[in-house]
N, CA, C and O of each residue as an XYZ file, in Angstrom:
352
protein
N     112.424     82.324    -93.753
C     111.686     82.231    -92.506
C     110.450     83.130    -92.572
O     109.370     82.754    -92.119
N     110.626     84.311    -93.139
C     109.499     85.244    -93.207
C     108.352     84.670    -94.031
O     107.198     84.739    -93.610
N     108.652     84.108    -95.196
C     107.606     83.617    -96.087
C     106.930     82.351    -95.579
O     105.728     82.178    -95.780
N     107.668     81.471    -94.931
C     107.105     80.176    -94.546
C     106.637     80.085    -93.106
O     105.866     79.188    -92.763
N     107.093     81.007    -92.248
C     106.714     80.917    -90.841
C     105.918     82.138    -90.390
O     104.802     82.005    -89.889
N     106.485     83.309    -90.567
C     105.888     84.520    -90.011
C     104.665     84.956    -90.813
O     103.621     85.246    -90.228
N     104.773     85.005    -92.117
C     103.687     85.505    -92.960
C     102.398     84.677    -92.855
O     101.328     85.274    -92.737
N     102.439     83.344    -92.893
C     101.181     82.599    -92.723
C     100.504     82.857    -91.370
O      99.278     82.935    -91.303
N     101.269     82.987    -90.321
C     100.691     83.276    -89.010
C     100.101     84.685    -88.969
O      99.033     84.901    -88.395
N     100.790     85.623    -89.569
C     100.303     87.005    -89.594
C      99.035     87.123    -90.422
O      98.128     87.868    -90.052
N      98.953     86.406    -91.533
C      97.757     86.460    -92.373
C      96.550     85.876    -91.660
O      95.446     86.406    -91.789
N      96.735     84.797    -90.909
C      95.617     84.212    -90.164
C      95.050     85.201    -89.157
O      93.848     85.206    -88.890
N      95.905     86.026    -88.606
C      95.460     86.998    -87.617
C      94.902     88.252    -88.285
O      93.959     88.848    -87.765
N      95.455     88.665    -89.414
C      95.129     89.958    -90.015
C      93.940     89.926    -90.973
O      93.247     90.936    -91.099
N      93.681     88.830    -91.640
C      92.656     88.815    -92.685
C      91.240     89.025    -92.136
O      90.523     89.853    -92.697
N      90.790     88.343    -91.092
C      89.404     88.572    -90.630
C      89.108     90.007    -90.214
O      88.078     90.538    -90.629
N      89.955     90.674    -89.411
C      89.639     92.069    -89.099
C      89.699     92.980    -90.318
O      88.959     93.960    -90.400
N      90.564     92.664    -91.252
C      90.658     93.469    -92.465
C      89.382     93.344    -93.289
O      88.901     94.336    -93.838
N      88.832     92.145    -93.381
C      87.572     91.962    -94.110
C      86.441     92.702    -93.398
O      85.601     93.315    -94.056
N      86.407     92.655    -92.076
C      85.398     93.405    -91.327
C      85.534     94.897    -91.526
O      84.537     95.612    -91.635
N      86.769     95.369    -91.573
C      87.016     96.788    -91.812
C      86.569     97.188    -93.210
O      86.075     98.298    -93.411
N      86.740     96.293    -94.174
C      86.271     96.561    -95.537
C      84.760     96.759    -95.562
O      84.257     97.641    -96.257
N      84.041     95.940    -94.806
C      82.590     96.090    -94.718
C      82.242     97.450    -94.122
O      81.334     98.122    -94.610
N      82.952     97.863    -93.076
C      82.690     99.155    -92.455
C      82.993    100.311    -93.407
O      82.286    101.319    -93.404
N      84.033    100.171    -94.214
C      84.358    101.213    -95.189
C      83.234    101.356    -96.207
O      82.838    102.471    -96.547
N      82.721    100.233    -96.690
C      81.641    100.289    -97.677
C      80.391    100.898    -97.061
O      79.701    101.685    -97.708
N      80.093    100.536    -95.809
C      78.905    101.084    -95.152
C      79.065    102.578    -94.873
O      78.093    103.328    -94.955
N      80.267    103.012    -94.546
C      80.480    104.395    -94.145
C      80.730    105.361    -95.276
O      80.677    106.574    -95.070
N      80.995    104.871    -96.440
C      81.290    105.747    -97.572
C      80.295    105.491    -98.693
O      79.468    104.583    -98.619
N      80.392    106.287    -99.700
C      79.501    106.091   -100.843
C      79.959    104.886   -101.654
O      81.096    104.430   -101.532
N      79.089    104.402   -102.449
C      79.405    103.293   -103.326
C      79.717    103.881   -104.709
O      79.208    103.420   -105.731
N      80.559    104.899   -104.705
C      80.856    105.641   -105.926
C      81.567    104.783   -106.960
O      81.434    105.028   -108.159
N      82.306    103.799   -106.525
C      83.005    102.955   -107.485
C      82.037    102.118   -108.311
O      82.336    101.776   -109.455
N      80.886    101.786   -107.746
C      79.912    100.966   -108.455
C      78.947    101.833   -109.259
O      78.636    101.522   -110.409
N      78.489    102.891   -108.667
C      77.451    103.715   -109.272
C      78.031    104.725   -110.259
O      77.429    104.975   -111.303
N      79.145    105.288   -109.961
C      79.719    106.338   -110.790
C      80.111    107.506   -109.920
O      80.551    107.311   -108.787
N      79.964    108.690   -110.412
C      80.393    109.870   -109.668
C      79.366    110.300   -108.618
O      79.728    110.905   -107.609
N      78.121    109.999   -108.846
C      77.079    110.427   -107.920
C      76.914    109.348   -106.845
O      76.732    108.171   -107.158
N      76.980    109.753   -105.606
C      76.807    108.826   -104.497
C      75.394    108.252   -104.531
O      74.455    108.910   -104.979
N      75.259    107.031   -104.059
C      73.971    106.342   -104.115
C      72.890    107.078   -103.328
O      71.765    107.224   -103.806
N      73.225    107.537   -102.135
C      72.239    108.269   -101.342
C      71.861    109.584   -102.008
O      70.694    109.976   -101.999
N      72.830    110.254   -102.574
C      72.548    111.513   -103.274
C      71.679    111.257   -104.501
O      70.783    112.045   -104.804
N      71.938    110.168   -105.200
C      71.102    109.831   -106.348
C      69.669    109.560   -105.912
O      68.723    109.940   -106.602
N      69.509    108.903   -104.763
C      68.167    108.684   -104.234
C      67.479    109.983   -103.881
O      66.285    110.145   -104.131
N      68.226    110.912   -103.297
C      67.658    112.212   -102.950
C      67.218    112.968   -104.203
O      66.163    113.603   -104.213
N      68.020    112.897   -105.244
C      67.640    113.547   -106.506
C      66.384    112.904   -107.097
O      65.528    113.597   -107.647
N      66.277    111.584   -106.982
C      65.080    110.906   -107.488
C      63.835    111.313   -106.695
O      62.755    111.475   -107.264
N      63.992    111.475   -105.385
C      62.860    111.910   -104.563
C      62.437    113.312   -104.962
O      61.242    113.603   -105.012
N      63.390    114.182   -105.245
C      63.065    115.546   -105.658
C      62.308    115.574   -106.981
O      61.507    116.478   -107.221
N      62.558    114.596   -107.831
C      61.888    114.550   -109.131
C      60.535    113.844   -109.027
O      59.538    114.315   -109.576
N      60.508    112.715   -108.320
C      59.294    111.891   -108.311
C      58.356    112.171   -107.139
O      57.176    111.826   -107.204
N      58.853    112.785   -106.078
C      58.071    113.044   -104.866
C      57.512    111.743   -104.265
O      56.398    111.725   -103.742
N      58.288    110.667   -104.342
C      57.886    109.375   -103.799
C      59.005    108.793   -102.929
O      59.636    107.808   -103.314
N      59.253    109.388   -101.769
C      60.358    108.904   -100.937
C      60.130    107.501   -100.382
O      61.095    106.791   -100.097
N      58.874    107.088   -100.223
C      58.591    105.763    -99.671
C      58.907    104.646   -100.665
O      58.928    103.472   -100.295
N      59.148    105.002   -101.905
C      59.549    104.024   -102.909
C      61.056    104.106   -103.152
O      61.732    103.080   -103.236
N      61.573    105.315   -103.263
C      62.979    105.506   -103.638
C      63.929    105.073   -102.525
O      64.884    104.340   -102.783
N      63.683    105.513   -101.295
C      64.623    105.218   -100.210
C      64.713    103.733    -99.858
O      65.808    103.268    -99.542
N      63.618    102.961    -99.897
C      63.790    101.516    -99.710
C      64.616    100.857   -100.820
O      65.345     99.898   -100.567
N      64.501    101.366   -102.034
C      65.324    100.830   -103.132
C      66.797    101.146   -102.875
O      67.662    100.298   -103.093
N      67.082    102.360   -102.413
C      68.464    102.740   -102.086
C      68.989    101.851   -100.952
O      70.127    101.385   -101.002
N      68.162    101.620    -99.937
C      68.565    100.757    -98.831
C      68.826     99.334    -99.309
O      69.770     98.690    -98.852
N      68.003     98.843   -100.218
C      68.195     97.496   -100.758
C      69.492     97.400   -101.554
O      70.176     96.377   -101.511
N      69.829     98.458   -102.278
C      71.090     98.451   -103.021
C      72.293     98.426   -102.074
O      73.242     97.674   -102.293
N      72.252     99.250   -101.022
C      73.326     99.212   -100.035
C      73.409     97.836    -99.381
O      74.501     97.304    -99.182
N      72.257     97.262    -99.049
C      72.235     95.940    -98.431
C      72.832     94.898    -99.358
O      73.578     94.026    -98.912
N      72.510     94.978   -100.658
C      73.020     94.004   -101.619
C      74.536     94.097   -101.779
O      75.172     93.131   -102.199
N      75.114     95.239   -101.453
C      76.567     95.379   -101.508
C      77.200     94.921   -100.192
O      78.230     94.246   -100.205
N      76.598     95.280    -99.064
C      77.203     95.019    -97.755
C      76.996     93.593    -97.265
O      77.874     93.049    -96.596
N      75.867     92.972    -97.577
C      75.579     91.645    -97.049
C      76.579     90.586    -97.510
O      77.067     89.825    -96.674
N      76.909     90.502    -98.817
C      77.916     89.504    -99.217
C      79.284     89.759    -98.569
O      80.002     88.816    -98.235
N      79.637     91.029    -98.396
C      80.900     91.321    -97.728
C      80.869     90.885    -96.268
O      81.869     90.387    -95.751
N      79.747     91.066    -95.606
C      79.611     90.625    -94.220
C      79.691     89.103    -94.123
O      80.319     88.569    -93.209
N      79.061     88.413    -95.055
C      79.145     86.946    -95.069
C      80.575     86.475    -95.289
O      81.031     85.527    -94.651
N      81.277     87.140    -96.192
C      82.673     86.790    -96.445
C      83.527     87.016    -95.204
O      84.362     86.180    -94.860
N      83.317     88.145    -94.534
C      84.086     88.441    -93.326
C      83.798     87.418    -92.232
O      84.719     86.953    -91.560
N      82.535     87.066    -92.051
C      82.190     86.067    -91.032
C      82.772     84.705    -91.366
O      83.237     83.987    -90.481
N      82.746     84.350    -92.636
C      83.315     83.064    -93.057
C      84.820     83.031    -92.819
O      85.357     82.035    -92.335
N      85.494     84.121    -93.158
C      86.939     84.185    -92.918
C      87.264     84.128    -91.435
O      88.220     83.466    -91.032
N      86.478     84.814    -90.625
C      86.724     84.784    -89.185
C      86.522     83.389    -88.613
O      87.304     82.943    -87.774
N      85.476     82.695    -89.060
C      85.252     81.321    -88.585
C      86.373     80.399    -89.053
O      86.921     79.617    -88.276
N      86.699     80.507    -90.322
C      87.694     79.585    -90.896
C      89.075     79.817    -90.305
O      89.750     78.870    -89.901
N      89.488     81.059    -90.254
C      90.828     81.357    -89.742
C      90.863     81.408    -88.227
O      91.918     81.209    -87.625
N      89.724     81.671    -87.602
C      89.682     81.675    -86.141
C      89.880     80.274    -85.578
O      90.550     80.096    -84.560
N      89.299     79.284    -86.240
C      89.497     77.910    -85.784
C      90.910     77.433    -86.062
O      91.420     76.551    -85.371
N      91.544     78.014    -87.074
C      92.938     77.636    -87.357
C      93.882     78.171    -86.275
O      94.962     77.620    -86.064
N      93.475     79.239    -85.595
C      94.326     79.793    -84.545
C      94.260     78.985    -83.266
O      95.199     79.023    -82.471
N      93.180     78.255    -83.044
C      93.027     77.498    -81.796
C      93.744     76.188    -81.819
O      93.704     75.445    -80.838
């Protein structure tokens, strides 16, 4: 009963908010898993200290964060639409 009745219903309800929460985690924390040990924002700050060009470095850092968060946001929205209509 758990595998065929309860679990599919629970997954339809739980997956969209979980995907949204994943997006929030990525936005709120460093992207250390992708970049390495140095956080992306900290790496940008170090580059600004070396190059003295914050108007170039910080938009690149923002674009990198956007390139990570945007596909996750699209996935979360797609899951919410797909599974949200299944609930109705």
